[in-house]
Residue, then its C-alpha position, 0 to 999 in steps of 0.5 A: x878840603x884835603x885830609x891825610x890818610x896813610x903815613x910814609x913816603x908816599x901816601x894816598x891823600x883824599x880831596x874833597x871837592x866843592x861839589x861834594x864829590x870826593x876823589x883820591x890822589x898819591x903825594x910825595x914826602x915833600x906834599x907834591x903830587x905823584x903826577x903819573x899816578x894821579x893822571x891814572x887815578x883821574x880816569x877811574x871811577x868813583x869808588x874804584x879810585x879809592x880802592x886803585x889808590x891804596x893798592x897803587x901806592x903799595x906797588x909804588x912803594x915796592x918800586x922804590x924798595x926795589x930801585x925800580x921805575x915806573x917807566x921801565x918796569x918789566x912784566x916779569x918784575x910786575x909778576x914777581x910783585x904779585x908774588x910778593x903781595x900774595x904770598x904768606x912767606x915774608x922773607x929775611x927782610x919782611x915786607x918793608x914797603x907794606x909796613x907789616x900788613x897781611x898778604x892779599x887773598x885771592x880777591x885782592x890780587x885779581x883787583x890788583x892785577x886789574x889796577x896795574x893793568x890800566x896804570x901801565x897802560x896809562x903810563x904807556x900813552x905817557x912815555x912809559x914802556x911800550x912793550x908792557x903796554x903791548x903785553x897788557x893789549x894781548x886777546x884771548x878766545x872766549x870761553x864758555x861762561x864769556x858767552x854766557x855772560x854776555x848777550x849775542x855771546x856768539x858774536x864775541x870773537x876775543x876777550x881782554x887778557x891780564x898776565x898778572x891775574x893769578x889762576x882763579x881756583x874754585x874755593x869754597x868759603x864759609x861765610x861768618x853768620x850772626x849769632x843763633x838768635x841774633x836779629x831777636x835779641x837785638x830787635x828787642x834791645x834796640x828802643x830806636x825805631x831807626x836802629x830796630x829797622x836798620x836790624x829788619x832790612x839788613x836781615x830781610x834785604x841783604x843790603x850791604x851797609x853802605x847801600x842801606x845808609x845810601x838810601x834816599x827817600x825817593x829811592x823807596x818803593x814800597x806800596x804795590x804798582x810802583x810808578x816805575x813800572x819795573x817791579x809790582x810789588x813793594x821794591x827798593x832802587x839801589x842807586x850809586x851815588x858819588x855825592x851823599x853827604x854821609x859819603x855812603x855809597x852803593x857798590x853795584x853801578x847800573x844805570x839810574x835816573x829820575x823822571x818826573x820825580x820817579x827813580x828808574x833803573x838802579x839795582x831793583x830788590x824787593x822789600x818784605x812786610x816787615x821792612x815796610x813796617x819799620x819804616x812806618x814806624x821810623x818814619x812817623x816816630x823818629x824822622x825829622x820834619x824839616x829834613x832837606x837833605x832827603x836821605x833815609x837814615x839820620x842821627x838822632x842825637x847829639x850835635x849832627x841830630x838830623x843830619x845823615x846816618x854814616x855807616x861807621x855810625x851804623x856799625x857802632x850801634x850794632x858792635x855796642x848792642x852785641x856787647x851788650x847782649x854778650x854776642x861779641x862783635x857783630x858786623x853787618x855784612x853777616x846778615x848779608x850772608x845769613x839773608x843768602x844762606x836762607x834764600x839759598x836754602x828756600x830756593x833749593x840751592x838755586x844760585x840764579x834765585x839768590x843772585x838777583x835776590x841779593x844782588x851779586x853779579x855772578x851766580x857762580x859767587x853764590x856757589x863759591x861762597x854759600x852754595x855748599x853743605x853746612x856741617x852745622x845744618x840739620x839735614x847735614x847732620x840727619x844724612x850722616x847719621x842715616x849713612x851711619x846707621x846703614x853701615x851699623 
């Protein structure tokens, strides 16, 4: 089964396999497969192939616009492309190959650099430029941060490098939080145990919406001393799966397995008493007894009643409730930002604790996003008032 996702001479095509797995490829205007791009996307893991497909189709459109070919493009051409997609200024002709989209940010540029490196290394093995492959195959000396991230870091002699990756600068981001009192207002607004559980789990667990909707019942170890032996208190295992019926999946991909009916591995996250309470309320009042899919969140109404609940459905429920309460659009990821900020405050700014509590890959990411003073924080305001009073 195939579904067209993007219009244009080149387009991304989603392919649903009989096993339930979803993959992505790039098609020409006549419907034929772009072979080189298809071969590269087949080599990518699940989740990554979707992101790379959309980044790659932008790049291939640019090649056609510039009259270039993937087999002969130079490193200088690619650097020019990276500058084009990240530029705020559109130029006299705009960005015709991108159909008026916004320029890439820092994170998107990093991902694009990784995508292009992988694509052109793949191309070099199929008749592409060997000189370009040599440029991408160069290495560099490891930094202190590289050594800290690797076990036995003293044994690292060299690290891979990417000439397309832009220089990373530390920049403070101000994540958007849910409106003041949104959690309590939403909890009172929702009459469904499922929806109340969603608000509680997003706020107390800091889950991404894909992680939350991707839970299976077997992933939840909500009693003390679970058989997995990986955490003494109540906890959950976040497991990346490619074949969930609702197509939700976790972003992180730690190894996990099922042994004797018990999930081990994955990303382990602690569960609060409120999370456990709302879980049992939902399971004893609304969860269908005949659900054979084994997933935690289900649709409660309509023709698909009892089927796994998609991330789109969860977002719609939050949005509708937000507008009813005159809170505006509520994004589920806002609760993850709030969770991280609260943990960081409770841990006296310890980014390692916040990293492990929320499942971030790096404490540096936590510091860049949340590790700065909030101008609306009462402590921040009190400190300024004290300084101003001393000056007076």
